Biotite code that builds the C-alpha atoms (Angstrom):
import biotite.structure as struc

atoms = struc.array([
    struc.Atom([5.398, -16.337, 8.431], chain_id="A", res_id=1, res_name="UNK", atom_name="CA", element="C"),
    struc.Atom([6.007, -14.128, 5.369], chain_id="A", res_id=2, res_name="UNK", atom_name="CA", element="C"),
    struc.Atom([9.603, -13.392, 4.504], chain_id="A", res_id=3, res_name="UNK", atom_name="CA", element="C"),
    struc.Atom([8.970, -9.669, 4.895], chain_id="A", res_id=4, res_name="UNK", atom_name="CA", element="C"),
    struc.Atom([6.326, -7.959, 7.069], chain_id="A", res_id=5, res_name="UNK", atom_name="CA", element="C"),
    struc.Atom([6.016, -4.212, 6.476], chain_id="A", res_id=6, res_name="UNK", atom_name="CA", element="C"),
    struc.Atom([3.849, -1.871, 8.526], chain_id="A", res_id=7, res_name="UNK", atom_name="CA", element="C"),
    struc.Atom([3.522, 1.870, 8.071], chain_id="A", res_id=8, res_name="UNK", atom_name="CA", element="C"),
    struc.Atom([1.233, 4.770, 7.285], chain_id="A", res_id=9, res_name="UNK", atom_name="CA", element="C"),
    struc.Atom([-0.016, 6.713, 4.289], chain_id="A", res_id=10, res_name="UNK", atom_name="CA", element="C"),
    struc.Atom([2.288, 9.733, 4.352], chain_id="A", res_id=11, res_name="UNK", atom_name="CA", element="C"),
    struc.Atom([4.521, 10.736, 7.236], chain_id="A", res_id=12, res_name="UNK", atom_name="CA", element="C"),
    struc.Atom([2.724, 13.619, 8.915], chain_id="A", res_id=13, res_name="UNK", atom_name="CA", element="C"),
    struc.Atom([2.489, 13.175, 12.689], chain_id="A", res_id=14, res_name="UNK", atom_name="CA", element="C"),
    struc.Atom([2.887, 15.405, 15.769], chain_id="A", res_id=15, res_name="UNK", atom_name="CA", element="C"),
    struc.Atom([6.477, 16.198, 16.718], chain_id="A", res_id=16, res_name="UNK", atom_name="CA", element="C"),
    struc.Atom([5.560, 15.487, 20.339], chain_id="A", res_id=17, res_name="UNK", atom_name="CA", element="C"),
    struc.Atom([4.476, 11.895, 19.636], chain_id="A", res_id=18, res_name="UNK", atom_name="CA", element="C"),
    struc.Atom([6.458, 9.352, 21.653], chain_id="A", res_id=19, res_name="UNK", atom_name="CA", element="C"),
    struc.Atom([8.620, 6.742, 19.969], chain_id="A", res_id=20, res_name="UNK", atom_name="CA", element="C"),
    struc.Atom([10.378, 9.055, 17.521], chain_id="A", res_id=21, res_name="UNK", atom_name="CA", element="C"),
    struc.Atom([13.611, 11.057, 17.695], chain_id="A", res_id=22, res_name="UNK", atom_name="CA", element="C"),
    struc.Atom([13.252, 14.769, 18.378], chain_id="A", res_id=23, res_name="UNK", atom_name="CA", element="C"),
    struc.Atom([15.596, 15.866, 15.590], chain_id="A", res_id=24, res_name="UNK", atom_name="CA", element="C"),
    struc.Atom([15.488, 15.470, 11.818], chain_id="A", res_id=25, res_name="UNK", atom_name="CA", element="C"),
    struc.Atom([12.981, 15.956, 9.033], chain_id="A", res_id=26, res_name="UNK", atom_name="CA", element="C"),
    struc.Atom([9.558, 14.377, 9.270], chain_id="A", res_id=27, res_name="UNK", atom_name="CA", element="C"),
    struc.Atom([10.601, 11.531, 6.975], chain_id="A", res_id=28, res_name="UNK", atom_name="CA", element="C"),
    struc.Atom([13.862, 10.935, 8.842], chain_id="A", res_id=29, res_name="UNK", atom_name="CA", element="C"),
    struc.Atom([12.007, 10.786, 12.151], chain_id="A", res_id=30, res_name="UNK", atom_name="CA", element="C"),
    struc.Atom([9.369, 8.476, 10.675], chain_id="A", res_id=31, res_name="UNK", atom_name="CA", element="C"),
    struc.Atom([12.012, 6.125, 9.239], chain_id="A", res_id=32, res_name="UNK", atom_name="CA", element="C"),
    struc.Atom([13.604, 5.762, 12.665], chain_id="A", res_id=33, res_name="UNK", atom_name="CA", element="C"),
    struc.Atom([10.504, 3.840, 13.786], chain_id="A", res_id=34, res_name="UNK", atom_name="CA", element="C"),
    struc.Atom([9.149, 2.254, 10.585], chain_id="A", res_id=35, res_name="UNK", atom_name="CA", element="C"),
    struc.Atom([10.611, 0.495, 7.552], chain_id="A", res_id=36, res_name="UNK", atom_name="CA", element="C"),
    struc.Atom([7.675, 1.094, 5.199], chain_id="A", res_id=37, res_name="UNK", atom_name="CA", element="C"),
    struc.Atom([5.700, 4.060, 3.917], chain_id="A", res_id=38, res_name="UNK", atom_name="CA", element="C"),
    struc.Atom([2.967, 4.636, 1.356], chain_id="A", res_id=39, res_name="UNK", atom_name="CA", element="C"),
    struc.Atom([3.410, 7.717, -0.838], chain_id="A", res_id=40, res_name="UNK", atom_name="CA", element="C"),
    struc.Atom([-0.078, 9.046, -1.626], chain_id="A", res_id=41, res_name="UNK", atom_name="CA", element="C"),
    struc.Atom([0.843, 12.440, -3.065], chain_id="A", res_id=42, res_name="UNK", atom_name="CA", element="C"),
    struc.Atom([1.892, 10.776, -6.337], chain_id="A", res_id=43, res_name="UNK", atom_name="CA", element="C"),
    struc.Atom([-1.810, 10.114, -6.954], chain_id="A", res_id=44, res_name="UNK", atom_name="CA", element="C"),
    struc.Atom([-2.509, 13.851, -7.161], chain_id="A", res_id=45, res_name="UNK", atom_name="CA", element="C"),
    struc.Atom([0.619, 15.226, -8.807], chain_id="A", res_id=46, res_name="UNK", atom_name="CA", element="C"),
    struc.Atom([3.886, 13.980, -10.327], chain_id="A", res_id=47, res_name="UNK", atom_name="CA", element="C"),
    struc.Atom([7.169, 14.143, -8.439], chain_id="A", res_id=48, res_name="UNK", atom_name="CA", element="C"),
    struc.Atom([10.485, 14.683, -10.149], chain_id="A", res_id=49, res_name="UNK", atom_name="CA", element="C"),
    struc.Atom([13.084, 11.929, -9.966], chain_id="A", res_id=50, res_name="UNK", atom_name="CA", element="C"),
    struc.Atom([15.245, 14.125, -7.757], chain_id="A", res_id=51, res_name="UNK", atom_name="CA", element="C"),
    struc.Atom([12.454, 14.211, -5.163], chain_id="A", res_id=52, res_name="UNK", atom_name="CA", element="C"),
    struc.Atom([12.239, 10.423, -5.060], chain_id="A", res_id=53, res_name="UNK", atom_name="CA", element="C"),
    struc.Atom([16.030, 10.240, -4.827], chain_id="A", res_id=54, res_name="UNK", atom_name="CA", element="C"),
    struc.Atom([16.004, 12.651, -1.901], chain_id="A", res_id=55, res_name="UNK", atom_name="CA", element="C"),
    struc.Atom([13.385, 10.593, -0.101], chain_id="A", res_id=56, res_name="UNK", atom_name="CA", element="C"),
    struc.Atom([15.390, 7.425, -0.682], chain_id="A", res_id=57, res_name="UNK", atom_name="CA", element="C"),
    struc.Atom([18.543, 9.095, 0.649], chain_id="A", res_id=58, res_name="UNK", atom_name="CA", element="C"),
    struc.Atom([16.663, 10.217, 3.781], chain_id="A", res_id=59, res_name="UNK", atom_name="CA", element="C"),
    struc.Atom([15.884, 6.652, 4.848], chain_id="A", res_id=60, res_name="UNK", atom_name="CA", element="C"),
    struc.Atom([18.063, 3.786, 6.074], chain_id="A", res_id=61, res_name="UNK", atom_name="CA", element="C"),
    struc.Atom([18.990, 0.672, 4.136], chain_id="A", res_id=62, res_name="UNK", atom_name="CA", element="C"),
    struc.Atom([16.107, -1.767, 4.026], chain_id="A", res_id=63, res_name="UNK", atom_name="CA", element="C"),
    struc.Atom([13.412, 0.918, 3.988], chain_id="A", res_id=64, res_name="UNK", atom_name="CA", element="C"),
    struc.Atom([10.697, 0.534, 1.336], chain_id="A", res_id=65, res_name="UNK", atom_name="CA", element="C"),
    struc.Atom([8.240, 2.955, -0.268], chain_id="A", res_id=66, res_name="UNK", atom_name="CA", element="C"),
    struc.Atom([4.915, 1.878, -1.716], chain_id="A", res_id=67, res_name="UNK", atom_name="CA", element="C"),
    struc.Atom([3.833, 4.410, -4.338], chain_id="A", res_id=68, res_name="UNK", atom_name="CA", element="C"),
    struc.Atom([0.284, 5.209, -5.446], chain_id="A", res_id=69, res_name="UNK", atom_name="CA", element="C"),
    struc.Atom([-0.371, 5.301, -9.184], chain_id="A", res_id=70, res_name="UNK", atom_name="CA", element="C"),
    struc.Atom([-1.562, 8.689, -10.534], chain_id="A", res_id=71, res_name="UNK", atom_name="CA", element="C"),
    struc.Atom([-5.275, 9.416, -10.832], chain_id="A", res_id=72, res_name="UNK", atom_name="CA", element="C"),
    struc.Atom([-4.616, 10.364, -14.460], chain_id="A", res_id=73, res_name="UNK", atom_name="CA", element="C"),
    struc.Atom([-4.373, 6.640, -15.182], chain_id="A", res_id=74, res_name="UNK", atom_name="CA", element="C"),
    struc.Atom([-7.066, 5.311, -12.859], chain_id="A", res_id=75, res_name="UNK", atom_name="CA", element="C"),
    struc.Atom([-9.714, 7.995, -12.446], chain_id="A", res_id=76, res_name="UNK", atom_name="CA", element="C"),
    struc.Atom([-9.384, 10.196, -15.527], chain_id="A", res_id=77, res_name="UNK", atom_name="CA", element="C"),
    struc.Atom([-8.432, 7.721, -18.258], chain_id="A", res_id=78, res_name="UNK", atom_name="CA", element="C"),
    struc.Atom([-10.021, 4.798, -16.358], chain_id="A", res_id=79, res_name="UNK", atom_name="CA", element="C"),
    struc.Atom([-7.343, 2.288, -17.419], chain_id="A", res_id=80, res_name="UNK", atom_name="CA", element="C"),
    struc.Atom([-7.613, 3.236, -21.107], chain_id="A", res_id=81, res_name="UNK", atom_name="CA", element="C"),
    struc.Atom([-4.858, 4.889, -23.194], chain_id="A", res_id=82, res_name="UNK", atom_name="CA", element="C"),
    struc.Atom([-2.606, 5.295, -20.192], chain_id="A", res_id=83, res_name="UNK", atom_name="CA", element="C"),
    struc.Atom([0.704, 4.306, -21.775], chain_id="A", res_id=84, res_name="UNK", atom_name="CA", element="C"),
    struc.Atom([2.282, 7.760, -21.681], chain_id="A", res_id=85, res_name="UNK", atom_name="CA", element="C"),
    struc.Atom([1.430, 8.683, -18.057], chain_id="A", res_id=86, res_name="UNK", atom_name="CA", element="C"),
    struc.Atom([2.284, 5.119, -17.040], chain_id="A", res_id=87, res_name="UNK", atom_name="CA", element="C"),
    struc.Atom([5.768, 5.350, -18.541], chain_id="A", res_id=88, res_name="UNK", atom_name="CA", element="C"),
    struc.Atom([6.339, 8.759, -16.956], chain_id="A", res_id=89, res_name="UNK", atom_name="CA", element="C"),
    struc.Atom([5.230, 7.580, -13.512], chain_id="A", res_id=90, res_name="UNK", atom_name="CA", element="C"),
    struc.Atom([7.358, 4.435, -13.616], chain_id="A", res_id=91, res_name="UNK", atom_name="CA", element="C"),
    struc.Atom([10.394, 6.449, -14.660], chain_id="A", res_id=92, res_name="UNK", atom_name="CA", element="C"),
    struc.Atom([9.852, 8.942, -11.833], chain_id="A", res_id=93, res_name="UNK", atom_name="CA", element="C"),
    struc.Atom([9.311, 6.513, -8.980], chain_id="A", res_id=94, res_name="UNK", atom_name="CA", element="C"),
    struc.Atom([12.024, 4.233, -10.342], chain_id="A", res_id=95, res_name="UNK", atom_name="CA", element="C"),
    struc.Atom([14.462, 6.775, -8.898], chain_id="A", res_id=96, res_name="UNK", atom_name="CA", element="C"),
    struc.Atom([13.784, 5.143, -5.517], chain_id="A", res_id=97, res_name="UNK", atom_name="CA", element="C"),
    struc.Atom([16.005, 2.299, -6.693], chain_id="A", res_id=98, res_name="UNK", atom_name="CA", element="C"),
    struc.Atom([16.061, -0.707, -4.384], chain_id="A", res_id=99, res_name="UNK", atom_name="CA", element="C"),
    struc.Atom([13.826, 1.141, -1.928], chain_id="A", res_id=100, res_name="UNK", atom_name="CA", element="C"),
    struc.Atom([10.848, 0.880, -4.278], chain_id="A", res_id=101, res_name="UNK", atom_name="CA", element="C"),
    struc.Atom([8.149, -1.331, -2.799], chain_id="A", res_id=102, res_name="UNK", atom_name="CA", element="C"),
    struc.Atom([4.716, -2.228, -4.186], chain_id="A", res_id=103, res_name="UNK", atom_name="CA", element="C"),
    struc.Atom([2.935, 0.044, -6.632], chain_id="A", res_id=104, res_name="UNK", atom_name="CA", element="C"),
    struc.Atom([-0.643, 0.756, -5.565], chain_id="A", res_id=105, res_name="UNK", atom_name="CA", element="C"),
    struc.Atom([-3.417, 1.035, -8.150], chain_id="A", res_id=106, res_name="UNK", atom_name="CA", element="C"),
    struc.Atom([-6.562, 2.383, -6.468], chain_id="A", res_id=107, res_name="UNK", atom_name="CA", element="C"),
    struc.Atom([-9.636, 2.402, -8.683], chain_id="A", res_id=108, res_name="UNK", atom_name="CA", element="C"),
    struc.Atom([-12.623, 4.756, -8.467], chain_id="A", res_id=109, res_name="UNK", atom_name="CA", element="C"),
    struc.Atom([-15.798, 3.287, -6.907], chain_id="A", res_id=110, res_name="UNK", atom_name="CA", element="C"),
    struc.Atom([-17.615, 3.560, -10.240], chain_id="A", res_id=111, res_name="UNK", atom_name="CA", element="C"),
    struc.Atom([-15.091, 1.510, -12.217], chain_id="A", res_id=112, res_name="UNK", atom_name="CA", element="C"),
    struc.Atom([-16.565, -1.941, -12.882], chain_id="A", res_id=113, res_name="UNK", atom_name="CA", element="C"),
    struc.Atom([-14.606, -5.046, -13.780], chain_id="A", res_id=114, res_name="UNK", atom_name="CA", element="C"),
    struc.Atom([-14.741, -5.128, -17.575], chain_id="A", res_id=115, res_name="UNK", atom_name="CA", element="C"),
    struc.Atom([-12.571, -8.086, -18.652], chain_id="A", res_id=116, res_name="UNK", atom_name="CA", element="C"),
    struc.Atom([-11.415, -6.720, -22.011], chain_id="A", res_id=117, res_name="UNK", atom_name="CA", element="C"),
    struc.Atom([-10.439, -3.320, -20.599], chain_id="A", res_id=118, res_name="UNK", atom_name="CA", element="C"),
    struc.Atom([-8.718, -4.766, -17.543], chain_id="A", res_id=119, res_name="UNK", atom_name="CA", element="C"),
    struc.Atom([-6.819, -7.442, -19.455], chain_id="A", res_id=120, res_name="UNK", atom_name="CA", element="C"),
    struc.Atom([-5.525, -4.882, -21.940], chain_id="A", res_id=121, res_name="UNK", atom_name="CA", element="C"),
    struc.Atom([-4.427, -2.541, -19.166], chain_id="A", res_id=122, res_name="UNK", atom_name="CA", element="C"),
    struc.Atom([-2.720, -5.216, -17.070], chain_id="A", res_id=123, res_name="UNK", atom_name="CA", element="C"),
    struc.Atom([-0.924, -6.602, -20.115], chain_id="A", res_id=124, res_name="UNK", atom_name="CA", element="C"),
    struc.Atom([0.473, -3.140, -20.848], chain_id="A", res_id=125, res_name="UNK", atom_name="CA", element="C"),
    struc.Atom([1.333, -2.675, -17.184], chain_id="A", res_id=126, res_name="UNK", atom_name="CA", element="C"),
    struc.Atom([3.289, -5.915, -17.071], chain_id="A", res_id=127, res_name="UNK", atom_name="CA", element="C"),
    struc.Atom([5.118, -5.024, -20.275], chain_id="A", res_id=128, res_name="UNK", atom_name="CA", element="C"),
    struc.Atom([6.203, -1.809, -18.579], chain_id="A", res_id=129, res_name="UNK", atom_name="CA", element="C"),
    struc.Atom([7.170, -3.119, -15.132], chain_id="A", res_id=130, res_name="UNK", atom_name="CA", element="C"),
    struc.Atom([7.808, -6.272, -13.139], chain_id="A", res_id=131, res_name="UNK", atom_name="CA", element="C"),
    struc.Atom([7.473, -4.418, -9.825], chain_id="A", res_id=132, res_name="UNK", atom_name="CA", element="C"),
    struc.Atom([5.233, -5.840, -7.120], chain_id="A", res_id=133, res_name="UNK", atom_name="CA", element="C"),
    struc.Atom([1.792, -4.369, -7.758], chain_id="A", res_id=134, res_name="UNK", atom_name="CA", element="C"),
    struc.Atom([-1.367, -4.238, -5.661], chain_id="A", res_id=135, res_name="UNK", atom_name="CA", element="C"),
    struc.Atom([-4.813, -3.141, -6.761], chain_id="A", res_id=136, res_name="UNK", atom_name="CA", element="C"),
    struc.Atom([-7.592, -1.665, -4.622], chain_id="A", res_id=137, res_name="UNK", atom_name="CA", element="C"),
    struc.Atom([-10.898, -2.023, -6.500], chain_id="A", res_id=138, res_name="UNK", atom_name="CA", element="C"),
    struc.Atom([-13.977, -0.379, -5.051], chain_id="A", res_id=139, res_name="UNK", atom_name="CA", element="C"),
    struc.Atom([-16.821, -1.768, -7.154], chain_id="A", res_id=140, res_name="UNK", atom_name="CA", element="C"),
    struc.Atom([-18.523, -5.077, -6.196], chain_id="A", res_id=141, res_name="UNK", atom_name="CA", element="C"),
    struc.Atom([-17.905, -6.635, -9.636], chain_id="A", res_id=142, res_name="UNK", atom_name="CA", element="C"),
    struc.Atom([-14.209, -7.029, -8.786], chain_id="A", res_id=143, res_name="UNK", atom_name="CA", element="C"),
    struc.Atom([-14.790, -9.600, -6.059], chain_id="A", res_id=144, res_name="UNK", atom_name="CA", element="C"),
    struc.Atom([-15.883, -12.579, -8.166], chain_id="A", res_id=145, res_name="UNK", atom_name="CA", element="C"),
    struc.Atom([-13.808, -15.461, -9.493], chain_id="A", res_id=146, res_name="UNK", atom_name="CA", element="C"),
    struc.Atom([-13.131, -14.076, -13.014], chain_id="A", res_id=147, res_name="UNK", atom_name="CA", element="C"),
    struc.Atom([-11.556, -10.883, -11.684], chain_id="A", res_id=148, res_name="UNK", atom_name="CA", element="C"),
    struc.Atom([-9.527, -12.805, -9.121], chain_id="A", res_id=149, res_name="UNK", atom_name="CA", element="C"),
    struc.Atom([-8.257, -15.194, -11.783], chain_id="A", res_id=150, res_name="UNK", atom_name="CA", element="C"),
    struc.Atom([-7.177, -12.347, -14.037], chain_id="A", res_id=151, res_name="UNK", atom_name="CA", element="C"),
    struc.Atom([-5.274, -10.671, -11.216], chain_id="A", res_id=152, res_name="UNK", atom_name="CA", element="C"),
    struc.Atom([-3.460, -13.936, -10.527], chain_id="A", res_id=153, res_name="UNK", atom_name="CA", element="C"),
    struc.Atom([-2.554, -14.281, -14.199], chain_id="A", res_id=154, res_name="UNK", atom_name="CA", element="C"),
    struc.Atom([-0.779, -10.919, -14.144], chain_id="A", res_id=155, res_name="UNK", atom_name="CA", element="C"),
    struc.Atom([0.607, -11.367, -10.611], chain_id="A", res_id=156, res_name="UNK", atom_name="CA", element="C"),
    struc.Atom([-1.404, -8.501, -9.179], chain_id="A", res_id=157, res_name="UNK", atom_name="CA", element="C"),
    struc.Atom([-2.448, -8.713, -5.524], chain_id="A", res_id=158, res_name="UNK", atom_name="CA", element="C"),
    struc.Atom([-5.841, -7.395, -4.478], chain_id="A", res_id=159, res_name="UNK", atom_name="CA", element="C"),
    struc.Atom([-5.802, -5.056, -1.499], chain_id="A", res_id=160, res_name="UNK", atom_name="CA", element="C"),
    struc.Atom([-7.680, -5.995, 1.667], chain_id="A", res_id=161, res_name="UNK", atom_name="CA", element="C"),
    struc.Atom([-9.446, -2.812, 2.729], chain_id="A", res_id=162, res_name="UNK", atom_name="CA", element="C"),
    struc.Atom([-11.268, -1.548, 5.785], chain_id="A", res_id=163, res_name="UNK", atom_name="CA", element="C"),
    struc.Atom([-14.012, -0.506, 5.574], chain_id="A", res_id=164, res_name="UNK", atom_name="CA", element="C"),
    struc.Atom([-14.892, -3.172, 3.028], chain_id="A", res_id=165, res_name="UNK", atom_name="CA", element="C"),
    struc.Atom([-17.529, -2.561, 0.363], chain_id="A", res_id=166, res_name="UNK", atom_name="CA", element="C"),
    struc.Atom([-18.376, -6.297, 0.330], chain_id="A", res_id=167, res_name="UNK", atom_name="CA", element="C"),
    struc.Atom([-17.203, -9.018, 2.751], chain_id="A", res_id=168, res_name="UNK", atom_name="CA", element="C"),
    struc.Atom([-14.606, -10.335, 0.277], chain_id="A", res_id=169, res_name="UNK", atom_name="CA", element="C"),
    struc.Atom([-12.974, -6.903, 0.102], chain_id="A", res_id=170, res_name="UNK", atom_name="CA", element="C"),
    struc.Atom([-11.788, -7.304, 3.693], chain_id="A", res_id=171, res_name="UNK", atom_name="CA", element="C"),
    struc.Atom([-9.489, -10.191, 2.731], chain_id="A", res_id=172, res_name="UNK", atom_name="CA", element="C"),
    struc.Atom([-6.464, -10.278, 0.419], chain_id="A", res_id=173, res_name="UNK", atom_name="CA", element="C"),
    struc.Atom([-7.145, -11.633, -3.051], chain_id="A", res_id=174, res_name="UNK", atom_name="CA", element="C"),
    struc.Atom([-5.634, -12.018, -6.462], chain_id="A", res_id=175, res_name="UNK", atom_name="CA", element="C"),
    struc.Atom([-1.988, -13.067, -6.579], chain_id="A", res_id=176, res_name="UNK", atom_name="CA", element="C"),
    struc.Atom([-0.915, -14.476, -3.190], chain_id="A", res_id=177, res_name="UNK", atom_name="CA", element="C"),
    struc.Atom([2.760, -13.545, -3.498], chain_id="A", res_id=178, res_name="UNK", atom_name="CA", element="C"),
    struc.Atom([2.070, -10.205, -1.785], chain_id="A", res_id=179, res_name="UNK", atom_name="CA", element="C"),
    struc.Atom([-0.607, -9.227, 0.709], chain_id="A", res_id=180, res_name="UNK", atom_name="CA", element="C"),
    struc.Atom([-1.430, -5.569, 1.206], chain_id="A", res_id=181, res_name="UNK", atom_name="CA", element="C"),
    struc.Atom([-3.914, -4.107, 3.668], chain_id="A", res_id=182, res_name="UNK", atom_name="CA", element="C"),
    struc.Atom([-5.157, -0.529, 3.697], chain_id="A", res_id=183, res_name="UNK", atom_name="CA", element="C"),
    struc.Atom([-6.960, 0.424, 6.885], chain_id="A", res_id=184, res_name="UNK", atom_name="CA", element="C"),
    struc.Atom([-8.809, 3.684, 6.332], chain_id="A", res_id=185, res_name="UNK", atom_name="CA", element="C"),
    struc.Atom([-10.520, 3.774, 9.736], chain_id="A", res_id=186, res_name="UNK", atom_name="CA", element="C"),
    struc.Atom([-14.030, 2.636, 10.571], chain_id="A", res_id=187, res_name="UNK", atom_name="CA", element="C"),
    struc.Atom([-16.727, 3.542, 11.313], chain_id="A", res_id=188, res_name="UNK", atom_name="CA", element="C"),
    struc.Atom([-15.355, 7.068, 10.685], chain_id="A", res_id=189, res_name="UNK", atom_name="CA", element="C"),
    struc.Atom([-13.015, 6.901, 7.692], chain_id="A", res_id=190, res_name="UNK", atom_name="CA", element="C"),
    struc.Atom([-9.623, 8.572, 8.188], chain_id="A", res_id=191, res_name="UNK", atom_name="CA", element="C"),
    struc.Atom([-10.447, 9.266, 11.849], chain_id="A", res_id=192, res_name="UNK", atom_name="CA", element="C"),
    struc.Atom([-11.241, 6.131, 13.870], chain_id="A", res_id=193, res_name="UNK", atom_name="CA", element="C"),
    struc.Atom([-8.368, 4.291, 15.528], chain_id="A", res_id=194, res_name="UNK", atom_name="CA", element="C"),
    struc.Atom([-8.143, 0.494, 15.833], chain_id="A", res_id=195, res_name="UNK", atom_name="CA", element="C"),
    struc.Atom([-8.254, -1.101, 19.268], chain_id="A", res_id=196, res_name="UNK", atom_name="CA", element="C"),
    struc.Atom([-6.453, -4.249, 20.396], chain_id="A", res_id=197, res_name="UNK", atom_name="CA", element="C"),
    struc.Atom([-9.514, -6.311, 19.528], chain_id="A", res_id=198, res_name="UNK", atom_name="CA", element="C"),
    struc.Atom([-8.890, -5.460, 15.872], chain_id="A", res_id=199, res_name="UNK", atom_name="CA", element="C"),
    struc.Atom([-5.097, -5.338, 15.865], chain_id="A", res_id=200, res_name="UNK", atom_name="CA", element="C"),
    struc.Atom([-4.346, -8.631, 17.623], chain_id="A", res_id=201, res_name="UNK", atom_name="CA", element="C"),
    struc.Atom([-6.270, -10.835, 15.137], chain_id="A", res_id=202, res_name="UNK", atom_name="CA", element="C"),
    struc.Atom([-4.750, -8.820, 12.303], chain_id="A", res_id=203, res_name="UNK", atom_name="CA", element="C"),
    struc.Atom([-1.257, -9.541, 13.598], chain_id="A", res_id=204, res_name="UNK", atom_name="CA", element="C"),
    struc.Atom([-2.070, -13.259, 13.686], chain_id="A", res_id=205, res_name="UNK", atom_name="CA", element="C"),
    struc.Atom([-3.371, -13.139, 10.127], chain_id="A", res_id=206, res_name="UNK", atom_name="CA", element="C"),
    struc.Atom([-0.293, -11.362, 8.819], chain_id="A", res_id=207, res_name="UNK", atom_name="CA", element="C"),
    struc.Atom([2.208, -13.641, 10.530], chain_id="A", res_id=208, res_name="UNK", atom_name="CA", element="C"),
    struc.Atom([0.258, -16.657, 9.260], chain_id="A", res_id=209, res_name="UNK", atom_name="CA", element="C"),
    struc.Atom([0.416, -15.684, 5.585], chain_id="A", res_id=210, res_name="UNK", atom_name="CA", element="C"),
    struc.Atom([3.213, -18.094, 4.758], chain_id="A", res_id=211, res_name="UNK", atom_name="CA", element="C"),
    struc.Atom([2.648, -18.038, 0.977], chain_id="A", res_id=212, res_name="UNK", atom_name="CA", element="C"),
    struc.Atom([3.345, -14.322, 0.757], chain_id="A", res_id=213, res_name="UNK", atom_name="CA", element="C"),
    struc.Atom([6.879, -13.076, 0.211], chain_id="A", res_id=214, res_name="UNK", atom_name="CA", element="C"),
    struc.Atom([5.704, -9.673, 1.469], chain_id="A", res_id=215, res_name="UNK", atom_name="CA", element="C"),
    struc.Atom([2.866, -8.762, 3.835], chain_id="A", res_id=216, res_name="UNK", atom_name="CA", element="C"),
    struc.Atom([2.104, -5.047, 4.069], chain_id="A", res_id=217, res_name="UNK", atom_name="CA", element="C"),
    struc.Atom([-0.318, -3.112, 6.244], chain_id="A", res_id=218, res_name="UNK", atom_name="CA", element="C"),
    struc.Atom([-0.786, 0.621, 5.729], chain_id="A", res_id=219, res_name="UNK", atom_name="CA", element="C"),
    struc.Atom([-2.858, 2.738, 8.088], chain_id="A", res_id=220, res_name="UNK", atom_name="CA", element="C"),
    struc.Atom([-4.690, 5.557, 6.328], chain_id="A", res_id=221, res_name="UNK", atom_name="CA", element="C"),
    struc.Atom([-6.637, 6.836, 9.364], chain_id="A", res_id=222, res_name="UNK", atom_name="CA", element="C"),
    struc.Atom([-4.322, 9.821, 9.482], chain_id="A", res_id=223, res_name="UNK", atom_name="CA", element="C"),
    struc.Atom([-6.597, 12.698, 10.461], chain_id="A", res_id=224, res_name="UNK", atom_name="CA", element="C"),
    struc.Atom([-5.871, 12.657, 14.205], chain_id="A", res_id=225, res_name="UNK", atom_name="CA", element="C"),
    struc.Atom([-2.520, 10.793, 14.121], chain_id="A", res_id=226, res_name="UNK", atom_name="CA", element="C"),
    struc.Atom([-4.330, 7.521, 14.834], chain_id="A", res_id=227, res_name="UNK", atom_name="CA", element="C"),
    struc.Atom([-2.482, 5.904, 11.925], chain_id="A", res_id=228, res_name="UNK", atom_name="CA", element="C"),
    struc.Atom([0.910, 6.359, 13.541], chain_id="A", res_id=229, res_name="UNK", atom_name="CA", element="C"),
    struc.Atom([-0.044, 4.979, 16.951], chain_id="A", res_id=230, res_name="UNK", atom_name="CA", element="C"),
    struc.Atom([-1.979, 2.088, 15.395], chain_id="A", res_id=231, res_name="UNK", atom_name="CA", element="C"),
    struc.Atom([0.978, 1.212, 13.165], chain_id="A", res_id=232, res_name="UNK", atom_name="CA", element="C"),
    struc.Atom([3.344, 1.215, 16.136], chain_id="A", res_id=233, res_name="UNK", atom_name="CA", element="C"),
    struc.Atom([1.030, -1.165, 18.007], chain_id="A", res_id=234, res_name="UNK", atom_name="CA", element="C"),
    struc.Atom([0.714, -3.558, 15.073], chain_id="A", res_id=235, res_name="UNK", atom_name="CA", element="C"),
    struc.Atom([4.447, -3.483, 14.478], chain_id="A", res_id=236, res_name="UNK", atom_name="CA", element="C"),
    struc.Atom([5.030, -4.541, 18.078], chain_id="A", res_id=237, res_name="UNK", atom_name="CA", element="C"),
    struc.Atom([2.443, -7.318, 17.765], chain_id="A", res_id=238, res_name="UNK", atom_name="CA", element="C"),
    struc.Atom([4.056, -8.746, 14.610], chain_id="A", res_id=239, res_name="UNK", atom_name="CA", element="C"),
    struc.Atom([7.662, -8.474, 15.788], chain_id="A", res_id=240, res_name="UNK", atom_name="CA", element="C"),
    struc.Atom([9.364, -11.730, 16.841], chain_id="A", res_id=241, res_name="UNK", atom_name="CA", element="C"),
    struc.Atom([9.299, -12.104, 20.598], chain_id="A", res_id=242, res_name="UNK", atom_name="CA", element="C"),
    struc.Atom([12.600, -12.844, 22.395], chain_id="A", res_id=243, res_name="UNK", atom_name="CA", element="C"),
    struc.Atom([12.970, -16.377, 23.703], chain_id="A", res_id=244, res_name="UNK", atom_name="CA", element="C"),
    struc.Atom([12.355, -16.761, 27.409], chain_id="A", res_id=245, res_name="UNK", atom_name="CA", element="C"),
])
């Protein structure tokens, strides 16, 4: 079993009437009463000041962790080239989370192919800038062959296991095995479809069996109808140690 299993959602928007959460407090405070992990997606679209990250950290209990998505300026606009300045700014901003900083998520655009020279240069700069746990979600088929996997291992970058998967290999964790990170977007209807027990029970077995991973994360991104929150609660229960009988 991994040392640290973390289950949560992308963002913390859910109905106030949903069972399993306290009635009082901010949305983040209520969320953190039930979960110990959260993926911040808004950082992809716009920067957040350090004071915002500090406020989020202060709103959560000890042991809580935030995964943070890397800005689209780096991934989608500059496409991993000449990103030193926005990279440094982002790392400084989210570093205000302190010991509550979890993995950093690099999601690539579907059109971005694995080009060894470009990727190696980017990952070398990334690792000069930070030693933080990092996961990468590629969305072009060229990323799921041995050369790409080997390069990710070299730089200790885990490859996200995603659903829906663009190729069969994309459904399984890859790259560096020290961290596993799943992003479940909902399928067949992305961001909408919930996951039934037939999907969640095998997933729980997979996560608890990943003994090489120091951290095993699963983030539900099927947030449109609050399915993410209920699915995450179910998976959390399935992966929690059962009391001895």
